[in-house]
N, C-alpha and C positions, 0 to 999 in steps of 0.2 A: 764225426768229434768221438774221443775218447772215452768209455764209459767208467774205466777202472777208476779214474780221480774220481770221478765226481761220486761215487760211491763212498771217498773219505769223507768228503764233508758236506756235500747237496745231500737234503730230503731226499728219499729213494723215488717217492712219490712225484716230487718234481723232474728227477733223473728219467723216469720211465717216460714222464709226458713229451720232454723234450728228446727225447733217442728214439720211442715207438709210441705214440700217442693211443696205439691200441693196448697196447702190455699192461695198463694200469689198469683198465676194465676186466682182464683176466684174471685178476688175483683175487685171492678170497677176500671178504670185507669183513674185519676186525669188530668187534663189539667196542663204544669207547664211552671214556668217562672223565670226570675232571673231580679232584680231590680237592680241597679248601683247606691249608693248616693258618688256625686263626696268630697272630702276633710270632711267627718265625723268627727264632734268635738264630743268628749270623755266627759264625766262630771271630768276624772282624768286630762285633759287639752292636753290629747293626741289627734294626729288624723291620720286617716287612709284615702290613698289617695282615695282609691277607698273601699267601703264597700259594699259587696254583700249580698243582702238577696232572698234567693229561696224563693218559694212558689208553693203550690197545689191548684187549684179550683177545684170544683163541680161545675154541673147547670149553665146557663146562668142569668146574671141582666136583672131587669126589670127597666125599668124607667117611674117617673113620667111625669104629662106635661110639668115641667118646667127640663126635662132631668136630673131628680137625682134618683140615682139608689135607690130601694127600698125594695130589699128583699135581702143582702148582710150579711154572719154569718160569724162572726171570730171566729175560734178555735183555742186557744193557745196550746204549747204543753208542757210536763213533763220536770227536769234538767236532761240533758243529751239527750234526743229525736229529735226528728223534729216532722212536720206535719205528716211524715208517720208513725206515731206511728199510728193513727188514722186510717189506711188501712186496718181493719180487720175486721170479721165475726160480732164480740161482737161489735164494734163501727159502721164505717160506713155501715159495710151490715146492721146492726139494723135502723138506726136512717135516712142515705140517700137513704134506698131503696124506691121503688115505696109504697106510701100511710106509708112513715118511718114518726117519728115527723120532721126530716129537709130534706125531700122529694129533692133531686136535682132536681126535675123538677118545686118546687117553690122555691126551694130557693138558691142564688148564695155564694156556701160555700169557704172561704177562709182561708189555711190552709200554716201558714208562718214558715218557718225554721229562729229562732232568733238567733241572732250573738250568734258565736261561736257554734252553732249547726249546725247537718246534710249538707245540701250545700251552707250554708251560709259562710259567711268569718269566719274564728276559727285559730285558732296557729298553727293547723298542715299542716295548707296552705303550710305551707313555713316560717312564722316569728318567729316560736316558742315561747321563752321569753320574743322575743319584740312586740310581737303583745301588743295592747293597754289593760289594764284595765277596763274592760265593766262592768257595774251594772245592776239591772234590771231599774232603769231610762232610760240609754241608750237604753233597749231593747224595751222599750216601744214606746220609739222616732223612734225608726226605724220601727217599726211595723207601727206606725201612717204614718209614712213617704210613707211607703210603699202603705196604703190602699188609702191615698189621692192623692198622684202626681202619683205613679203608676197605680194605677187600677181608678182612680176616684171615690170611695168611700167615699162620704161626710156624711154619716150617717150608722149604722147599726141594723138589726132588733135585732140582739143578737150577743153578745161576751162572750163566754164561755171560760174555760180553766182548766186544772188540775195541779194539782199541782204547779211548779214553774207557769207554763200558769194562772192558778186559782188565784197568786199571785199576776199575772201581771193584772188580772182581775179587784182585786182590785185598782190598782194603776190609769189604767183606768177609772173606776169611778171618781177617783179624781182628773186626771189631764183634763179627757174631759168630765164633766158630761153630756153634751147633745148631746154626740155621738151617743148614743147606745138608743135602745129602752127599754131591757132589759140588765141585767147581771146575769153570773151564773159560781160562782167560784165554782171548787172542789176541796177536797182534799188539805184544805189551811185554815189560819187562819188569821185574817187581824191585825197582829202584829209581831214587829221586832221579828227576828228568835232570839232565846235563848233558852235556858233549853237545854234538850237533844235533840232537832234539832240541837242547835247551836255545841252539842257536837260531833255527829256523823260526821258533818260538818267538824269539826275543824279535827279529828281523820285523817279524807279523806284525809286532805289538807296536815297534817303534814306530815302523811306518805310516801306524796310525796315529798315536799319540803326538808325536814329532811335527804333524801337518798341520800350519798354523789352521786351517781350515773345520781342523777336527772340535776346537773352542771348548776343550773340556770336557767333551761328549755332549753339550749342546749345538749342535750344529741342526741348520734348516735344510742342507742339502748332503748328501753323503761325501764328505771329507776324499779329492784325487789320491789320498795315502792308500785310501781300501783297495785299491790298481793293483799297490806293490803289494798290498798285503797279501791279494787275494792269488798271485801270481807266485807267492811261496808255496802254496797248497799242490798246483801246479806242476812243482820241479819236485814236492816230497813225496804225492801219493801213488808214484807209479814204480814203472823198473826201467831203466833203461834201455833194454832190448825193446822195450815196447815203444817207449818213444821214439828211439832209430827209426823202427819199421813203420810208423805212421809219419815222421817227419825226417826223410833220407837226407834233404838237402836245405841250403840255408834260407831258400823264396819257402818252401812248407812248413819248416820249421818254425817262421814267423808266420805263417796264415793257420798253421793249427795252433799256436797261442793265440791269437788275435780273435780267431773264432771260437775258444773256449771261454774267453773273457767275457767275451760279446754276449754268449749265451747266459754264462751263469751270472756276472754282474749286477744283474737291478733284482737278484735274490739273497744279497746280503746286505746285511746293516752292521757300520762300523764297529758299533758299541758292542751289538751280539758278539760280533768276531772276536772284538779284543777281549771281553769280558770271556767270552769260551776258552782262547788260546790262556790266557792268563789264571784260568783256575787250578790248573798243575801244579801252582805254587806251591802245596802244601803235601803233594803227592811224595810221599816216602816211607814206602811199608817195610823197606829194607830192616831195622830193627825189630819186628814183630812179626817175620816169617814162622818163627820157630810157635806161634798162637794158633798156626791153623789146622784144624784138627780135619775138616774132611777130606777125602784123597780127590786132586787136584791135577788136572791136565792141562799144563799150559803148552798151545801150539800157536808158532811163529812161522814165518814163510823166508827160507832164504836169501828173496829179492828184496826184502823190508828194509826200504832208505832209512824210516825211525828209529827200527830196530834191529840195526844188521847183527846176525849171528856172528860177525868175526870177533863184535866185544868180548863173545864170550860169559856175559853177565848171566842170563839165564840158565846156564849149564852149573854156573858158578852157584847161584843162588835159589838153584831149585833143592840142592842138597840138602839145605836145610828146612823144608818145607815135610815135615813128618810122613808125610802122605802122599808125596809129589813126585810127578814125571815131569818131562817135558819133552816137546817133538819139535824140529824143524823140518817144515815140506821143503824138499828140493826146487830149486827152480825147474820149471818145466812150461808146456804150452797152457795151462789151464793158472797157474800162478800168476798175478795182477799186482805184485810189488807189495805195499800196506795195505792196498786195497784186497788182499786174498782174503780175507776175514770173511767176506759175502760170500764168497763160493763154496758153498756147502760141500758141493762134491767131492771137493778139495780132501777137505779134513770129515765130512759126516763120519767116516767108518770109523774113526776113533772118539768119535762120540759116542756111536753104540756101544762100543767097546766098556767106554766110562760106564754108562748107563747100563750096563750088564754085571758089572764090577760091583756097581752098589747099589743094586737092586736090593731093599728092605727086605722082600720077600725070600730070600736066597742068602739072607744072611743069619 
């Protein structure tokens, strides 16, 4: 089974157990906690009496003479994932290890589960189709409150994210421009969802909403349309070369898709997926890019079908970010299409330079 697409949406601890049951046990175990926000007001006008945000942390906070935390790093996950997606050898095992770029002995690393994801509040917890309709702006606001109110983090050394988390990073830079020393969005574009990116999301949502068995979100068994929705993730998450390599004939192509669906379908919920994909409706950082003050390094990969470099969007828009730079990693043996964002060895040298260039001790 291909691991690269699983990294795109399926929680990484689950992926590790599916692909290699021993792998999950080898990874370091983070501290975990829950933060409850009372009467959280969504931009839709809806309210949730108690919004739970789950989070994981590595390392310990360090404080300056004024009692402020100085070594916090916030890492945001992708659509359908959770902070757990980073608990794997290719990411935490590479970055958080002793001597790694984000050595947990030196940094206080925070991995939150966004609204609607992981162990945070989500439709499948019980509200189903009555769960408030959230967007990226709600998710960023909840993350900000988690950091500032629950963890007492008034400033972060680095804020990075991948895919949806990368899009959140652009919004963080605009909404809270003095909150971070450095920004690193991965596998994302600083523009409203449109074109093919909007199309695959729309097909995914329509497959669920147009299924009579969905019943407005109040189904008792998963609607068949969920299978079509999940199949879209298979199409978009990898690159064509890897797909052809693993499925070089008609029969093997059918077998690869069927086998993948058989493994992952039990771990999806139609409402959760629908809400997660629909949440991008209010993502539009374009008008505010000049507000970003922190040094920003955007990293995409050339074989990303969701954010293809031939659109020229990243190269055009990065010029509007006062301290912004962009890198497109060339297609190669270690890239995995959209899932390249989880393969730290591909881009960690760029991260190391960003941290070096923004080190407060040298400024």
